[in-house]
C-alpha positions in Angstrom: 9.6 89.4 127.1 10.7 86.6 129.4 11.6 87.2 133.0 15.1 88.4 133.6 17.1 87.2 136.6 17.9 89.8 139.2 21.6 89.9 138.3 21.0 90.0 134.6 18.5 92.8 135.0 20.9 94.8 137.1 23.7 94.3 134.7 21.5 95.2 131.7 20.5 98.5 133.5 24.2 99.3 134.2 25.1 98.5 130.6 22.6 101.1 129.5 23.7 103.8 132.0 25.2 106.8 130.2 27.2 109.0 132.6 26.3 112.7 132.3 29.0 114.8 130.7 28.5 118.2 132.2 30.7 119.3 135.1 30.9 122.2 137.5 33.2 123.6 140.1 31.8 123.7 143.6 33.1 124.7 146.9 34.6 121.8 148.9 32.4 123.0 151.8 29.3 122.3 149.6 30.5 119.2 147.8 29.3 116.3 150.0 27.1 114.0 148.0 28.5 115.1 144.6 30.4 112.9 142.2 34.1 113.8 141.4 34.7 114.5 137.7 38.5 114.2 138.0 41.1 112.9 140.4 42.1 115.0 143.3 45.8 115.2 144.0 47.5 116.7 147.1 50.0 119.5 146.6 51.3 119.1 150.2 52.6 116.4 152.6 50.2 115.5 155.4 51.4 116.0 158.1 53.6 118.8 156.7 56.3 118.3 159.3 57.2 115.6 161.8 54.9 116.3 164.8 53.9 115.0 168.2 51.2 112.4 168.4 50.4 113.5 172.0 51.0 115.9 174.8 54.3 115.1 176.5 58.1 115.9 176.2 60.3 115.8 173.2 63.8 114.6 173.9 66.8 112.6 172.7 66.7 108.9 173.4 70.4 109.0 174.1 69.7 111.3 177.0 67.3 108.8 178.6 69.2 105.5 178.8 67.2 104.5 181.9 64.1 105.5 183.8 64.1 108.3 186.3 66.4 110.6 184.3 65.9 114.3 185.2 66.1 116.7 182.3 65.8 120.5 182.3 62.8 121.8 180.2 64.4 124.2 177.7 61.3 125.3 175.7 57.5 125.0 175.3 56.1 124.1 171.9 52.3 124.4 171.4 50.5 123.3 168.2 51.0 125.9 165.5 54.4 127.1 166.8 57.9 126.0 165.7 60.4 125.4 168.4 64.2 125.9 168.5 66.7 123.1 168.0 66.7 120.9 171.1 69.8 121.5 173.3 71.5 118.2 174.2 70.6 116.9 177.7 67.3 118.8 177.7 63.6 118.2 177.0 60.9 120.3 175.3 57.4 120.5 176.6 55.3 119.7 173.5 51.7 119.4 172.7 49.7 117.2 170.2 50.3 118.3 166.6 53.3 120.6 167.4 56.4 120.2 165.2 59.2 118.1 166.6 62.2 120.3 167.3 65.4 119.5 165.5 67.5 117.1 167.5 64.7 115.4 169.2 64.0 111.8 168.2 61.1 110.8 170.5 58.2 112.1 172.5 57.3 110.6 175.9 53.7 111.1 176.9 53.1 113.3 179.9 51.5 110.5 181.9 55.0 108.8 182.0 56.7 111.9 183.2 56.8 113.9 186.4 57.3 117.7 186.4 59.9 118.9 188.9 60.1 122.7 188.8 61.9 123.7 185.6 62.8 120.1 184.9 61.0 116.8 184.1 61.7 113.3 185.4 61.2 110.8 182.7 59.9 107.5 184.1 60.1 105.6 180.8 62.9 104.5 178.4 61.8 105.7 174.9 62.5 104.2 171.5 63.5 106.3 168.5 60.5 107.6 166.7 58.1 107.0 169.7 54.9 109.1 169.5 56.1 111.0 166.4 54.0 111.3 163.4 56.3 111.6 160.4 56.0 114.1 157.6 53.9 112.7 154.7 53.0 109.5 156.6 49.2 110.1 155.8 49.5 111.8 152.4 52.5 112.5 150.2 52.6 115.5 148.0 51.6 114.6 144.4 49.6 111.5 145.4 45.9 111.0 144.4 43.7 111.3 147.5 40.3 110.7 145.7 39.6 109.2 142.4 37.2 110.5 139.7 33.9 108.7 140.1 33.9 108.8 143.8 30.7 110.0 145.5 31.9 112.5 148.1 31.0 111.8 151.7 31.5 114.3 154.6 34.9 112.7 155.4 35.9 113.0 151.7 35.4 116.8 151.8 37.4 116.9 155.0 40.2 115.0 153.3 40.1 117.4 150.4 40.2 120.4 152.8 43.1 118.8 154.7 45.3 119.3 151.7 44.1 122.8 151.0 41.7 122.2 148.1 39.0 124.9 148.2 36.9 123.7 145.3 36.4 120.5 143.3 35.2 119.6 139.8 32.0 117.5 140.0 29.5 116.0 137.6 26.4 118.1 137.2 23.4 116.9 139.0 21.2 114.3 137.4 17.8 115.7 136.1 15.0 113.3 136.9 11.3 113.7 136.0 8.8 111.6 137.9 5.1 111.0 137.7 2.5 108.6 139.2 -0.3 106.9 137.5 -3.6 105.8 139.0 -7.1 107.2 139.2 -7.3 105.9 142.8 -4.4 108.1 144.0 -5.1 111.1 146.3 -2.7 113.4 148.2 -2.6 113.7 151.9 -4.8 116.7 152.9 -7.3 115.9 150.2 -10.6 114.0 150.9 -10.0 110.3 150.3 -12.6 109.2 147.8 -14.3 105.8 148.1 -11.8 103.2 146.7 -9.0 105.7 146.8 -5.5 105.5 148.4 -3.0 108.1 149.4 0.0 108.4 147.1 2.8 107.3 149.4 5.1 106.5 146.5 5.3 110.2 145.6 6.9 110.9 149.0 9.2 107.9 149.0 10.6 108.6 145.5 11.1 112.3 146.0 13.0 111.6 149.2 15.1 108.8 147.6 16.0 110.9 144.7 16.9 113.9 146.9 19.2 111.7 148.9 21.0 110.9 145.7 21.4 114.6 144.9 19.2 114.5 141.8 17.3 117.6 140.5 13.7 116.4 140.6 10.8 117.6 138.5 7.6 116.1 140.0 4.9 116.0 137.4 2.3 114.7 139.9 -0.5 112.2 139.3 -1.5 111.2 135.7 -4.9 109.6 135.2 -5.2 106.1 133.9 -5.4 107.1 130.2 -3.2 106.1 127.3 -3.1 109.5 125.6 -2.6 111.3 129.0 0.3 108.9 129.7 1.9 109.5 126.3 1.6 113.3 126.8 3.2 113.0 130.3 6.1 111.0 128.9 6.7 113.5 126.1 6.8 116.3 128.6 9.1 114.4 131.0 11.5 113.7 128.2 12.2 117.4 127.6 15.3 118.5 129.5 15.6 115.5 131.7 18.2 112.7 131.9 15.8 110.1 133.4 12.1 109.6 133.6 10.8 107.5 136.5 7.1 106.4 136.8 5.2 104.5 139.5 2.4 102.3 138.5 0.8 101.2 135.2 3.6 98.9 134.1 1.8 95.6 134.4 -0.5 94.1 131.8 -4.0 95.1 133.1 -6.5 97.0 131.0 -5.7 100.2 133.0 -1.9 99.8 132.8 -1.0 102.3 130.1 2.6 103.0 130.8 4.2 100.1 128.9 2.3 100.7 125.7 2.7 104.4 126.0 6.5 104.0 126.3 6.5 101.7 123.2 4.5 104.3 121.3 6.8 107.2 122.3 10.2 105.4 122.4 11.6 102.0 122.9 11.1 99.4 125.7 14.3 97.4 126.2 13.7 95.6 129.5 10.5 94.4 131.3 9.6 92.0 134.0 12.2 90.8 136.5 12.3 87.5 138.3 12.2 89.1 141.8 9.7 89.6 144.6 8.5 92.2 145.3 8.8 94.1 142.1 8.4 91.9 139.0 6.8 94.5 136.7 9.8 96.8 136.3 10.5 98.4 132.9 13.4 100.1 131.2 13.5 102.0 127.9 14.3 105.3 126.3 12.2 108.2 125.2 14.3 110.6 123.0 17.5 111.3 125.0 16.0 110.4 128.3 16.2 107.0 130.0 12.9 105.6 131.2 12.3 103.4 134.3 8.9 102.2 135.2 8.4 101.1 138.7 5.5 98.9 140.1 2.7 100.7 141.9 2.7 98.7 145.1 4.7 100.7 147.6 7.0 98.0 148.9 7.7 96.9 145.3 8.6 100.5 144.4 10.9 100.9 147.4 12.7 97.6 147.0 13.3 97.8 143.2 14.5 101.4 143.5 17.1 100.5 146.1 18.4 97.4 144.4 18.0 98.2 140.7 17.3 101.9 140.1 19.7 103.3 142.6 22.8 101.6 141.0 21.6 102.7 137.6 21.2 106.3 138.8 24.6 106.3 140.5 26.3 105.0 137.3 24.5 107.7 135.3 25.9 110.2 137.7 29.4 108.9 136.9 29.9 106.9 140.1 32.3 104.0 139.6 31.3 101.7 142.4 27.5 101.3 142.4 26.6 97.7 143.3 25.6 97.3 147.0 27.7 94.8 149.0 25.7 92.5 151.3 26.9 91.0 154.5 26.2 87.5 155.7 24.0 87.1 158.8 22.1 84.4 160.5 18.4 83.8 159.8 16.4 83.6 163.1 13.3 82.6 161.2 12.0 79.9 158.8 11.0 80.6 155.2 9.8 77.1 154.1 7.9 77.9 150.9 10.2 79.7 148.4 9.1 80.6 145.0 10.8 80.6 141.6 11.7 84.3 141.8 14.5 85.7 144.0 12.9 87.3 147.1 13.9 90.2 149.2 12.4 90.1 152.7 12.1 92.9 155.1 14.2 92.0 158.2 15.7 93.6 161.3 18.9 92.7 163.2 18.0 91.5 166.7 20.1 91.8 169.9 21.6 88.4 169.3 23.0 89.5 165.9 20.5 87.4 163.8 17.8 88.5 161.5 14.1 88.8 162.5 11.4 88.7 159.9 8.5 91.1 159.6 5.4 88.9 159.8 3.6 90.3 156.8 5.7 90.4 153.7 3.0 91.7 151.3 4.0 94.1 148.7 1.5 96.7 149.9 2.6 96.6 153.5 4.7 99.8 153.8 4.9 99.3 157.5 7.4 96.6 156.9 9.9 99.0 155.4 9.6 101.4 158.3 10.1 98.6 160.8 13.0 96.9 159.0 16.6 98.0 158.9 17.5 96.0 155.7 16.6 93.3 153.2 17.4 89.6 153.3 18.0 87.9 149.9 16.4 84.5 149.4 17.6 82.3 146.5 14.9 81.0 144.1 13.3 77.7 145.2 15.5 77.6 148.3 13.8 77.1 151.6 15.3 78.8 154.7 15.5 77.3 158.2 16.6 79.0 161.4 20.4 79.3 161.5 20.9 79.5 157.8 23.3 82.2 156.5 21.6 84.9 154.3 22.9 87.8 152.4 21.7 91.0 154.1 21.6 94.5 152.6 21.4 97.2 155.3 19.3 100.2 154.6 22.2 102.3 155.9 24.1 101.4 152.7 21.1 101.8 150.4 19.6 105.1 151.5 22.6 107.4 151.6 
């Protein structure tokens, strides 16, 4: 298969994404990170009544035609209480969030007033509607507050709670099986054999998938063997929506994942024109989608964030899945571009530009811990200081 461009590969993955059908009802208190299965509508107006935007005095504008007017304070209205109709020529002491009494048409903040015994001196000429939050100005009863396909954030659950919704219908969690190939891999805490490396990808992928709310089955390390790889794929396909592997998708004699996938299912996408991460594979084994990631740790990390994450979000039923870069200034030179699209590990400096980690090797995991995002470099396009680059902040890619 020829190399696919980054955009073509991402679109191909999204075209293959099949949103899970199952739903469940969960408490709004526990719904952050889940994906809405249906629109949420409000049954109430927010705010439910006209109320005060601040602590002060509710009054009639007609009673304060000029500054320095003295009005008797006829009542006190804290939040949660409902006052009496406001007598003409009087004011009501009112607090933030308290309902506006009938007859009042403005609130004057307490800093512009002076208390004088049982009266208040108003040192401000108010306008009708001043400091009043109108009924339904935030949310009108019957309106949609959150659309199906939204991935709920903490503020989303607060919004649902603000209109009295105790539970929401969400897509079931995505079931993902993962395993890692390589005879050289060892786990932290084990003796590191000669020629061995610790399996950092296992920790990165488990954490990334957990952040997306997936149910993860970790099948561990699979030795570099064709039959063992086939067996692991068959096992992973049982009861899972997606299989993700790390390593073994290149063309070396010990890279068995690609031929094993072709033996057990179908391979529909392989090799992307990006760096790091060229040997990425997509296919299907039974009812499960398969994604094969490179073994180099930076390649695994970058391809997951930019390609796998949108695919998984779409499979969860999320409607907006493609990350949106921002444009920032390069405070570095990149004079020798390649034919593939590159994603460099960078960090925003105090001047608002992008600094480059000095070693951009695909095995340098330190660069991902140092950086706060990725800078995108067009194929065969040199970069000089001051150039504008598309920047993908990790804060948008790791939630």
